[in-house]
PDB file of N, CA, C and O in Angstrom:
ATOM      1  N   MET A   1       0.857  -1.314  -0.106  1.00  0.00           N
ATOM      2  CA  MET A   1      -0.182   0.055   0.197  1.00  0.00           C
ATOM      3  C   MET A   1       0.704   1.238  -0.385  1.00  0.00           C
ATOM      4  O   MET A   1       1.849   1.023   0.012  1.00  0.00           O
ATOM      5  N   LEU A   2       0.675   2.327  -1.109  1.00  0.00           N
ATOM      6  CA  LEU A   2       0.995   3.530  -1.152  1.00  0.00           C
ATOM      7  C   LEU A   2      -0.022   4.629  -0.739  1.00  0.00           C
ATOM      8  O   LEU A   2      -0.948   4.809  -1.530  1.00  0.00           O
ATOM      9  N   GLY A   3       0.012   5.348   0.325  1.00  0.00           N
ATOM     10  CA  GLY A   3      -1.360   6.175   0.754  1.00  0.00           C
ATOM     11  C   GLY A   3      -2.403   6.037   0.324  1.00  0.00           C
ATOM     12  O   GLY A   3      -3.095   6.601  -0.523  1.00  0.00           O
ATOM     13  N   GLY A   4      -2.550   4.677   1.409  1.00  0.00           N
ATOM     14  CA  GLY A   4      -3.804   3.725   1.321  1.00  0.00           C
ATOM     15  C   GLY A   4      -4.237   3.322   0.008  1.00  0.00           C
ATOM     16  O   GLY A   4      -5.454   3.434  -0.139  1.00  0.00           O
ATOM     17  N   HIS A   5      -3.572   2.864  -1.045  1.00  0.00           N
ATOM     18  CA  HIS A   5      -3.573   2.520  -2.238  1.00  0.00           C
ATOM     19  C   HIS A   5      -2.627   1.330  -2.884  1.00  0.00           C
ATOM     20  O   HIS A   5      -1.413   1.211  -3.046  1.00  0.00           O
ATOM     21  N   PRO A   6      -3.355   0.809  -3.067  1.00  0.00           N
ATOM     22  CA  PRO A   6      -2.314  -0.653  -3.566  1.00  0.00           C
ATOM     23  C   PRO A   6      -1.072  -0.361  -4.131  1.00  0.00           C
ATOM     24  O   PRO A   6      -1.014   0.811  -4.505  1.00  0.00           O
ATOM     25  N   CYS A   7       0.128  -1.128  -4.360  1.00  0.00           N
ATOM     26  CA  CYS A   7       1.258  -0.748  -4.696  1.00  0.00           C
ATOM     27  C   CYS A   7       1.416  -1.620  -5.376  1.00  0.00           C
ATOM     28  O   CYS A   7       1.393  -2.776  -4.954  1.00  0.00           O
ATOM     29  N   ASP A   8       1.678  -1.225  -6.974  1.00  0.00           N
ATOM     30  CA  ASP A   8       2.628  -2.289  -7.977  1.00  0.00           C
ATOM     31  C   ASP A   8       3.898  -3.056  -7.694  1.00  0.00           C
ATOM     32  O   ASP A   8       4.787  -2.206  -7.755  1.00  0.00           O
ATOM     33  N   PRO A   9       4.311  -3.953  -7.480  1.00  0.00           N
ATOM     34  CA  PRO A   9       5.334  -4.835  -6.497  1.00  0.00           C
ATOM     35  C   PRO A   9       6.348  -4.444  -7.220  1.00  0.00           C
ATOM     36  O   PRO A   9       7.383  -4.244  -6.583  1.00  0.00           O
ATOM     37  N   ALA A  10       6.403  -4.160  -9.074  1.00  0.00           N
ATOM     38  CA  ALA A  10       8.131  -2.792  -9.755  1.00  0.00           C
ATOM     39  C   ALA A  10       8.441  -2.026  -8.705  1.00  0.00           C
ATOM     40  O   ALA A  10       9.458  -1.885  -8.027  1.00  0.00           O
ATOM     41  N   VAL A  11       7.011  -1.401  -8.699  1.00  0.00           N
ATOM     42  CA  VAL A  11       7.301   0.034  -7.505  1.00  0.00           C
ATOM     43  C   VAL A  11       7.820  -0.068  -6.437  1.00  0.00           C
ATOM     44  O   VAL A  11       8.924   0.420  -6.193  1.00  0.00           O
ATOM     45  N   ARG A  12       7.273  -0.580  -5.781  1.00  0.00           N
ATOM     46  CA  ARG A  12       7.763  -1.020  -4.092  1.00  0.00           C
ATOM     47  C   ARG A  12       9.041  -1.601  -4.440  1.00  0.00           C
ATOM     48  O   ARG A  12       9.938  -1.004  -3.845  1.00  0.00           O
ATOM     49  N   ALA A  13       9.406  -2.394  -5.064  1.00  0.00           N
ATOM     50  CA  ALA A  13      10.335  -3.085  -5.436  1.00  0.00           C
ATOM     51  C   ALA A  13      11.361  -1.755  -5.573  1.00  0.00           C
ATOM     52  O   ALA A  13      12.538  -2.115  -5.563  1.00  0.00           O
ATOM     53  N   ARG A  14      11.254  -0.890  -5.647  1.00  0.00           N
ATOM     54  CA  ARG A  14      12.581   0.852  -5.481  1.00  0.00           C
ATOM     55  C   ARG A  14      12.537   1.376  -5.027  1.00  0.00           C
ATOM     56  O   ARG A  14      13.074   2.482  -5.090  1.00  0.00           O
ATOM     57  N   MET A  15      11.577   0.772  -3.914  1.00  0.00           N
ATOM     58  CA  MET A  15      11.295   2.310  -2.642  1.00  0.00           C
ATOM     59  C   MET A  15      12.292   1.744  -1.966  1.00  0.00           C
ATOM     60  O   MET A  15      13.015   0.826  -2.353  1.00  0.00           O
ATOM     61  N   GLY A  16      12.328   2.531  -0.548  1.00  0.00           N
ATOM     62  CA  GLY A  16      12.867   2.145   0.459  1.00  0.00           C
ATOM     63  C   GLY A  16      12.917   3.272   1.616  1.00  0.00           C
ATOM     64  O   GLY A  16      13.424   4.348   1.298  1.00  0.00           O
ATOM     65  N   TYR A  17      12.597   3.166   2.484  1.00  0.00           N
ATOM     66  CA  TYR A  17      12.923   3.402   4.151  1.00  0.00           C
ATOM     67  C   TYR A  17      13.879   3.413   4.529  1.00  0.00           C
ATOM     68  O   TYR A  17      14.607   2.466   4.231  1.00  0.00           O
ATOM     69  N   LEU A  18      14.390   4.465   5.372  1.00  0.00           N
ATOM     70  CA  LEU A  18      16.067   4.180   6.561  1.00  0.00           C
ATOM     71  C   LEU A  18      15.692   5.268   7.504  1.00  0.00           C
ATOM     72  O   LEU A  18      15.789   6.490   7.385  1.00  0.00           O
ATOM     73  N   PRO A  19      15.142   4.363   8.683  1.00  0.00           N
ATOM     74  CA  PRO A  19      15.700   6.196   9.864  1.00  0.00           C
ATOM     75  C   PRO A  19      16.349   5.815   9.978  1.00  0.00           C
ATOM     76  O   PRO A  19      16.893   4.760   9.650  1.00  0.00           O
ATOM     77  N   GLY A  20      16.582   7.023  10.792  1.00  0.00           N
ATOM     78  CA  GLY A  20      17.625   7.828  11.516  1.00  0.00           C
ATOM     79  C   GLY A  20      17.944   6.758  12.645  1.00  0.00           C
ATOM     80  O   GLY A  20      19.129   6.541  12.395  1.00  0.00           O
ATOM     81  N   GLU A  21      17.723   6.195  13.406  1.00  0.00           N
ATOM     82  CA  GLU A  21      18.407   4.700  13.894  1.00  0.00           C
ATOM     83  C   GLU A  21      17.781   3.359  13.739  1.00  0.00           C
ATOM     84  O   GLU A  21      16.589   3.306  13.439  1.00  0.00           O
ATOM     85  N   LEU A  22      18.132   2.805  13.828  1.00  0.00           N
ATOM     86  CA  LEU A  22      17.665   0.993  13.350  1.00  0.00           C
ATOM     87  C   LEU A  22      17.899   0.558  14.786  1.00  0.00           C
ATOM     88  O   LEU A  22      18.734   1.071  15.530  1.00  0.00           O
ATOM     89  N   VAL A  23      16.918  -0.637  15.167  1.00  0.00           N
ATOM     90  CA  VAL A  23      17.058  -0.720  16.378  1.00  0.00           C
ATOM     91  C   VAL A  23      16.728  -2.633  15.610  1.00  0.00           C
ATOM     92  O   VAL A  23      15.809  -3.223  15.042  1.00  0.00           O
ATOM     93  N   LEU A  24      18.339  -2.976  16.150  1.00  0.00           N
ATOM     94  CA  LEU A  24      18.359  -4.425  15.550  1.00  0.00           C
ATOM     95  C   LEU A  24      18.530  -5.382  16.699  1.00  0.00           C
ATOM     96  O   LEU A  24      19.170  -5.040  17.694  1.00  0.00           O
ATOM     97  N   GLU A  25      17.958  -6.612  16.588  1.00  0.00           N
ATOM     98  CA  GLU A  25      17.995  -7.519  17.376  1.00  0.00           C
ATOM     99  C   GLU A  25      20.041  -7.760  17.606  1.00  0.00           C
ATOM    100  O   GLU A  25      20.495  -7.908  18.741  1.00  0.00           O
ATOM    101  N   GLY A  26      20.660  -7.755  16.778  1.00  0.00           N
ATOM    102  CA  GLY A  26      21.663  -8.284  17.004  1.00  0.00           C
ATOM    103  C   GLY A  26      22.331  -9.629  17.265  1.00  0.00           C
ATOM    104  O   GLY A  26      23.463 -10.107  17.343  1.00  0.00           O
ATOM    105  N   ARG A  27      21.466  -9.879  17.331  1.00  0.00           N
ATOM    106  CA  ARG A  27      22.856 -12.010  17.751  1.00  0.00           C
ATOM    107  C   ARG A  27      22.774 -12.367  15.187  1.00  0.00           C
ATOM    108  O   ARG A  27      23.619 -12.964  14.520  1.00  0.00           O
ATOM    109  N   ASP A  28      21.398 -11.651  14.650  1.00  0.00           N
ATOM    110  CA  ASP A  28      21.627 -12.009  13.750  1.00  0.00           C
ATOM    111  C   ASP A  28      23.179 -11.202  12.398  1.00  0.00           C
ATOM    112  O   ASP A  28      23.435 -10.030  12.122  1.00  0.00           O
ATOM    113  N   ARG A  29      23.717 -12.292  12.001  1.00  0.00           N
ATOM    114  CA  ARG A  29      24.846 -11.735  11.277  1.00  0.00           C
ATOM    115  C   ARG A  29      24.245 -10.720   9.816  1.00  0.00           C
ATOM    116  O   ARG A  29      23.114 -10.605   9.344  1.00  0.00           O
ATOM    117  N   ALA A  30      25.496 -10.139   9.439  1.00  0.00           N
ATOM    118  CA  ALA A  30      25.239  -9.062   8.561  1.00  0.00           C
ATOM    119  C   ALA A  30      23.954  -9.133   7.448  1.00  0.00           C
ATOM    120  O   ALA A  30      23.002  -8.419   7.134  1.00  0.00           O
ATOM    121  N   ALA A  31      24.877 -11.236   6.810  1.00  0.00           N
ATOM    122  CA  ALA A  31      24.443 -11.373   5.895  1.00  0.00           C
ATOM    123  C   ALA A  31      23.110 -11.479   5.733  1.00  0.00           C
ATOM    124  O   ALA A  31      22.401 -11.055   4.820  1.00  0.00           O
ATOM    125  N   ASP A  32      22.654 -12.490   7.354  1.00  0.00           N
ATOM    126  CA  ASP A  32      21.163 -12.488   7.134  1.00  0.00           C
ATOM    127  C   ASP A  32      20.598 -11.117   7.014  1.00  0.00           C
ATOM    128  O   ASP A  32      19.987 -10.531   6.120  1.00  0.00           O
ATOM    129  N   TYR A  33      20.883 -10.891   7.856  1.00  0.00           N
ATOM    130  CA  TYR A  33      19.926  -9.349   7.542  1.00  0.00           C
ATOM    131  C   TYR A  33      19.941  -8.504   6.432  1.00  0.00           C
ATOM    132  O   TYR A  33      19.154  -7.580   6.228  1.00  0.00           O
ATOM    133  N   LEU A  34      21.098  -8.945   5.546  1.00  0.00           N
ATOM    134  CA  LEU A  34      21.026  -8.271   3.868  1.00  0.00           C
ATOM    135  C   LEU A  34      20.078  -9.344   3.195  1.00  0.00           C
ATOM    136  O   LEU A  34      19.438  -8.930   2.229  1.00  0.00           O
ATOM    137  N   ARG A  35      19.892 -10.681   3.571  1.00  0.00           N
ATOM    138  CA  ARG A  35      19.411 -11.585   2.981  1.00  0.00           C
ATOM    139  C   ARG A  35      17.984 -11.400   3.380  1.00  0.00           C
ATOM    140  O   ARG A  35      17.057 -11.737   2.643  1.00  0.00           O
ATOM    141  N   PHE A  36      17.853 -10.972   4.310  1.00  0.00           N
ATOM    142  CA  PHE A  36      16.378 -10.611   4.534  1.00  0.00           C
ATOM    143  C   PHE A  36      15.728  -9.573   4.401  1.00  0.00           C
ATOM    144  O   PHE A  36      14.550  -9.814   4.138  1.00  0.00           O
ATOM    145  N   LEU A  37      15.989  -8.444   4.470  1.00  0.00           N
ATOM    146  CA  LEU A  37      15.682  -7.269   3.411  1.00  0.00           C
ATOM    147  C   LEU A  37      15.717  -7.607   1.718  1.00  0.00           C
ATOM    148  O   LEU A  37      14.731  -7.267   1.064  1.00  0.00           O
ATOM    149  N   GLY A  38      16.715  -8.192   1.117  1.00  0.00           N
ATOM    150  CA  GLY A  38      16.564  -8.609   0.002  1.00  0.00           C
ATOM    151  C   GLY A  38      14.938  -9.656  -0.096  1.00  0.00           C
ATOM    152  O   GLY A  38      14.038  -9.125  -0.746  1.00  0.00           O
ATOM    153  N   ARG A  39      14.762 -10.459   0.264  1.00  0.00           N
ATOM    154  CA  ARG A  39      13.299 -10.996   0.727  1.00  0.00           C
ATOM    155  C   ARG A  39      12.285 -10.258   0.019  1.00  0.00           C
ATOM    156  O   ARG A  39      11.668 -10.366  -1.041  1.00  0.00           O
ATOM    157  N   VAL A  40      12.355  -9.246   1.274  1.00  0.00           N
ATOM    158  CA  VAL A  40      11.181  -7.809   1.341  1.00  0.00           C
ATOM    159  C   VAL A  40      11.327  -6.917   0.690  1.00  0.00           C
ATOM    160  O   VAL A  40      10.837  -5.832   1.004  1.00  0.00           O
ATOM    161  N   ARG A  41      11.985  -7.074  -0.331  1.00  0.00           N
ATOM    162  CA  ARG A  41      12.322  -5.917  -1.537  1.00  0.00           C
ATOM    163  C   ARG A  41      12.044  -6.715  -3.103  1.00  0.00           C
ATOM    164  O   ARG A  41      12.122  -6.271  -4.248  1.00  0.00           O
ATOM    165  N   GLY A  42      11.731  -7.931  -2.633  1.00  0.00           N
ATOM    166  CA  GLY A  42      11.166  -8.971  -4.094  1.00  0.00           C
ATOM    167  C   GLY A  42      12.593 -10.292  -3.842  1.00  0.00           C
ATOM    168  O   GLY A  42      12.459 -11.479  -3.545  1.00  0.00           O
ATOM    169  N   GLY A  43      13.400  -9.799  -4.004  1.00  0.00           N
ATOM    170  CA  GLY A  43      14.103 -10.865  -4.086  1.00  0.00           C
ATOM    171  C   GLY A  43      15.468  -9.976  -5.134  1.00  0.00           C
ATOM    172  O   GLY A  43      15.376  -9.428  -6.232  1.00  0.00           O
ATOM    173  N   VAL A  44      16.712 -10.167  -4.164  1.00  0.00           N
ATOM    174  CA  VAL A  44      17.819  -9.633  -4.457  1.00  0.00           C
ATOM    175  C   VAL A  44      19.188 -10.693  -4.725  1.00  0.00           C
ATOM    176  O   VAL A  44      19.972 -10.698  -3.777  1.00  0.00           O
ATOM    177  N   PRO A  45      19.439 -11.290  -5.511  1.00  0.00           N
ATOM    178  CA  PRO A  45      19.968 -12.021  -5.443  1.00  0.00           C
ATOM    179  C   PRO A  45      21.854 -12.044  -4.769  1.00  0.00           C
ATOM    180  O   PRO A  45      22.862 -11.349  -4.900  1.00  0.00           O
ATOM    181  N   ALA A  46      21.468 -13.219  -4.086  1.00  0.00           N
ATOM    182  CA  ALA A  46      23.303 -13.278  -3.273  1.00  0.00           C
ATOM    183  C   ALA A  46      24.422 -12.583  -4.389  1.00  0.00           C
ATOM    184  O   ALA A  46      24.689 -11.386  -4.283  1.00  0.00           O
ATOM    185  N   ALA A  47      24.825 -13.119  -5.075  1.00  0.00           N
ATOM    186  CA  ALA A  47      25.742 -12.293  -5.592  1.00  0.00           C
ATOM    187  C   ALA A  47      25.498 -10.508  -5.712  1.00  0.00           C
ATOM    188  O   ALA A  47      26.473  -9.866  -5.322  1.00  0.00           O
ATOM    189  N   ARG A  48      24.403  -9.751  -6.167  1.00  0.00           N
ATOM    190  CA  ARG A  48      24.054  -9.135  -5.750  1.00  0.00           C
ATOM    191  C   ARG A  48      24.565  -8.229  -4.376  1.00  0.00           C
ATOM    192  O   ARG A  48      25.103  -7.124  -4.309  1.00  0.00           O
ATOM    193  N   ILE A  49      24.225  -9.025  -3.510  1.00  0.00           N
ATOM    194  CA  ILE A  49      24.802  -8.870  -1.921  1.00  0.00           C
ATOM    195  C   ILE A  49      25.861  -9.086  -2.045  1.00  0.00           C
ATOM    196  O   ILE A  49      26.355  -8.012  -2.389  1.00  0.00           O
ATOM    197  N   GLU A  50      26.852 -10.043  -1.979  1.00  0.00           N
ATOM    198  CA  GLU A  50      28.362  -9.925  -1.833  1.00  0.00           C
ATOM    199  C   GLU A  50      28.794  -8.881  -2.700  1.00  0.00           C
ATOM    200  O   GLU A  50      29.043  -7.819  -2.129  1.00  0.00           O
ATOM    201  N   ALA A  51      28.915  -8.907  -3.687  1.00  0.00           N
ATOM    202  CA  ALA A  51      29.305  -7.528  -4.045  1.00  0.00           C
ATOM    203  C   ALA A  51      29.302  -6.230  -3.986  1.00  0.00           C
ATOM    204  O   ALA A  51      30.085  -5.469  -4.553  1.00  0.00           O
ATOM    205  N   LEU A  52      28.295  -5.929  -3.203  1.00  0.00           N
ATOM    206  CA  LEU A  52      27.751  -4.669  -2.333  1.00  0.00           C
ATOM    207  C   LEU A  52      28.533  -4.907  -1.391  1.00  0.00           C
ATOM    208  O   LEU A  52      29.490  -4.141  -1.288  1.00  0.00           O
ATOM    209  N   ALA A  53      28.453  -5.589  -0.786  1.00  0.00           N
ATOM    210  CA  ALA A  53      29.358  -6.090   0.547  1.00  0.00           C
ATOM    211  C   ALA A  53      30.942  -5.630   0.263  1.00  0.00           C
ATOM    212  O   ALA A  53      31.622  -4.842   0.920  1.00  0.00           O
ATOM    213  N   GLU A  54      31.369  -6.530  -1.164  1.00  0.00           N
ATOM    214  CA  GLU A  54      33.295  -6.311  -1.216  1.00  0.00           C
ATOM    215  C   GLU A  54      33.363  -4.607  -1.652  1.00  0.00           C
ATOM    216  O   GLU A  54      34.338  -3.860  -1.564  1.00  0.00           O
ATOM    217  N   ARG A  55      32.203  -4.345  -2.066  1.00  0.00           N
ATOM    218  CA  ARG A  55      32.396  -2.774  -2.337  1.00  0.00           C
ATOM    219  C   ARG A  55      32.693  -2.036  -1.825  1.00  0.00           C
ATOM    220  O   ARG A  55      33.459  -1.186  -2.278  1.00  0.00           O
ATOM    221  N   PHE A  56      32.120  -2.023  -0.395  1.00  0.00           N
ATOM    222  CA  PHE A  56      31.792  -1.182   0.777  1.00  0.00           C
ATOM    223  C   PHE A  56      32.177  -1.640   1.835  1.00  0.00           C
ATOM    224  O   PHE A  56      31.698  -1.486   2.958  1.00  0.00           O
ATOM    225  N   ASP A  57      33.833  -2.730   1.212  1.00  0.00           N
ATOM    226  CA  ASP A  57      34.322  -3.417   2.381  1.00  0.00           C
ATOM    227  C   ASP A  57      33.712  -4.222   3.396  1.00  0.00           C
ATOM    228  O   ASP A  57      34.493  -4.868   4.094  1.00  0.00           O
ATOM    229  N   ALA A  58      32.004  -4.366   3.723  1.00  0.00           N
ATOM    230  CA  ALA A  58      31.827  -5.052   4.674  1.00  0.00           C
ATOM    231  C   ALA A  58      31.352  -6.252   4.868  1.00  0.00           C
ATOM    232  O   ALA A  58      30.524  -6.913   4.242  1.00  0.00           O
ATOM    233  N   ASP A  59      32.322  -6.581   6.348  1.00  0.00           N
ATOM    234  CA  ASP A  59      32.246  -7.680   6.473  1.00  0.00           C
ATOM    235  C   ASP A  59      30.673  -8.411   6.908  1.00  0.00           C
ATOM    236  O   ASP A  59      29.943  -7.836   7.716  1.00  0.00           O
ATOM    237  N   LEU A  60      30.353  -9.478   6.390  1.00  0.00           N
ATOM    238  CA  LEU A  60      29.078  -9.715   6.400  1.00  0.00           C
ATOM    239  C   LEU A  60      29.009 -10.860   7.101  1.00  0.00           C
ATOM    240  O   LEU A  60      27.881 -11.345   7.197  1.00  0.00           O
ATOM    241  N   SER A  61      30.118 -11.567   7.744  1.00  0.00           N
ATOM    242  CA  SER A  61      30.207 -12.195   8.756  1.00  0.00           C
ATOM    243  C   SER A  61      29.822 -11.953  10.324  1.00  0.00           C
ATOM    244  O   SER A  61      29.268 -12.735  11.097  1.00  0.00           O
ATOM    245  N   VAL A  62      30.248 -10.740  10.529  1.00  0.00           N
ATOM    246  CA  VAL A  62      30.318 -10.060  11.777  1.00  0.00           C
ATOM    247  C   VAL A  62      28.548 -10.036  12.001  1.00  0.00           C
ATOM    248  O   VAL A  62      27.736  -9.604  11.183  1.00  0.00           O
ATOM    249  N   PRO A  63      28.242 -10.645  13.378  1.00  0.00           N
ATOM    250  CA  PRO A  63      26.620 -10.679  14.109  1.00  0.00           C
ATOM    251  C   PRO A  63      26.441  -8.672  14.144  1.00  0.00           C
ATOM    252  O   PRO A  63      27.038  -7.693  14.591  1.00  0.00           O
ATOM    253  N   MET A  64      25.226  -9.008  13.356  1.00  0.00           N
ATOM    254  CA  MET A  64      25.138  -7.109  13.664  1.00  0.00           C
ATOM    255  C   MET A  64      25.368  -6.310  14.792  1.00  0.00           C
ATOM    256  O   MET A  64      25.396  -5.082  14.715  1.00  0.00           O
ATOM    257  N   ARG A  65      25.554  -7.012  15.971  1.00  0.00           N
ATOM    258  CA  ARG A  65      25.482  -5.937  17.297  1.00  0.00           C
ATOM    259  C   ARG A  65      26.746  -5.637  17.657  1.00  0.00           C
ATOM    260  O   ARG A  65      26.963  -4.639  18.344  1.00  0.00           O
ATOM    261  N   ARG A  66      27.955  -6.630  17.155  1.00  0.00           N
ATOM    262  CA  ARG A  66      29.382  -5.774  16.915  1.00  0.00           C
ATOM    263  C   ARG A  66      29.926  -5.167  15.918  1.00  0.00           C
ATOM    264  O   ARG A  66      31.156  -5.130  15.865  1.00  0.00           O
ATOM    265  N   LEU A  67      29.247  -4.639  15.041  1.00  0.00           N
ATOM    266  CA  LEU A  67      29.194  -3.580  14.392  1.00  0.00           C
ATOM    267  C   LEU A  67      29.587  -2.144  14.490  1.00  0.00           C
ATOM    268  O   LEU A  67      28.923  -1.782  15.461  1.00  0.00           O
ATOM    269  N   SER A  68      30.052  -1.426  14.207  1.00  0.00           N
ATOM    270  CA  SER A  68      30.045   0.325  14.413  1.00  0.00           C
ATOM    271  C   SER A  68      29.293   0.699  14.055  1.00  0.00           C
ATOM    272  O   SER A  68      28.591   0.019  13.306  1.00  0.00           O
ATOM    273  N   LYS A  69      29.006   1.834  14.319  1.00  0.00           N
ATOM    274  CA  LYS A  69      28.117   2.723  14.355  1.00  0.00           C
ATOM    275  C   LYS A  69      28.605   2.307  12.872  1.00  0.00           C
ATOM    276  O   LYS A  69      28.286   1.174  12.512  1.00  0.00           O
ATOM    277  N   GLY A  70      29.140   2.884  12.226  1.00  0.00           N
ATOM    278  CA  GLY A  70      29.586   3.530  10.482  1.00  0.00           C
ATOM    279  C   GLY A  70      29.485   2.223  10.178  1.00  0.00           C
ATOM    280  O   GLY A  70      28.623   2.179   9.300  1.00  0.00           O
ATOM    281  N   ASN A  71      30.093   0.497  10.526  1.00  0.00           N
ATOM    282  CA  ASN A  71      29.704   0.113   9.617  1.00  0.00           C
ATOM    283  C   ASN A  71      28.121  -0.662   9.500  1.00  0.00           C
ATOM    284  O   ASN A  71      27.692  -1.045   8.411  1.00  0.00           O
ATOM    285  N   ARG A  72      27.481  -0.795  10.561  1.00  0.00           N
ATOM    286  CA  ARG A  72      26.045  -0.788  10.408  1.00  0.00           C
ATOM    287  C   ARG A  72      25.035   0.050   9.341  1.00  0.00           C
ATOM    288  O   ARG A  72      24.067  -0.283   8.657  1.00  0.00           O
ATOM    289  N   GLN A  73      25.657   1.116   9.528  1.00  0.00           N
ATOM    290  CA  GLN A  73      25.066   2.675   8.179  1.00  0.00           C
ATOM    291  C   GLN A  73      25.478   1.948   6.772  1.00  0.00           C
ATOM    292  O   GLN A  73      24.855   1.958   5.711  1.00  0.00           O
ATOM    293  N   LYS A  74      26.821   1.264   7.116  1.00  0.00           N
ATOM    294  CA  LYS A  74      26.906   0.583   5.476  1.00  0.00           C
ATOM    295  C   LYS A  74      25.852  -0.614   5.305  1.00  0.00           C
ATOM    296  O   LYS A  74      24.853  -0.815   4.614  1.00  0.00           O
ATOM    297  N   ILE A  75      26.287  -1.028   5.891  1.00  0.00           N
ATOM    298  CA  ILE A  75      24.740  -2.489   6.114  1.00  0.00           C
ATOM    299  C   ILE A  75      23.218  -1.965   6.067  1.00  0.00           C
ATOM    300  O   ILE A  75      22.280  -2.725   5.830  1.00  0.00           O
ATOM    301  N   ARG A  76      23.098  -0.847   6.269  1.00  0.00           N
ATOM    302  CA  ARG A  76      21.824  -0.259   6.733  1.00  0.00           C
ATOM    303  C   ARG A  76      21.869   0.030   4.940  1.00  0.00           C
ATOM    304  O   ARG A  76      21.114  -0.596   4.196  1.00  0.00           O
ATOM    305  N   ARG A  77      22.738   0.932   4.482  1.00  0.00           N
ATOM    306  CA  ARG A  77      22.571   1.774   3.407  1.00  0.00           C
ATOM    307  C   ARG A  77      22.393   0.754   2.014  1.00  0.00           C
ATOM    308  O   ARG A  77      22.227   1.253   0.901  1.00  0.00           O
TER     309      ARG A  77
END
């Protein structure tokens, strides 16, 4: 739904929302979190997630709670 109206899946896949502070459970690894977000967005290939992680030098094997604020922002964006 967008403004109370049904939203085309293609439009929804291109939209996003990024809160100023995101409260995370912290036990999941960054990779798990990104796979979850990929599913929510309609399916993002694992290769795309890995390529972006490499580009931003983000260690996806670390639990989210152990990441610095800067690295959490890399993962969230």
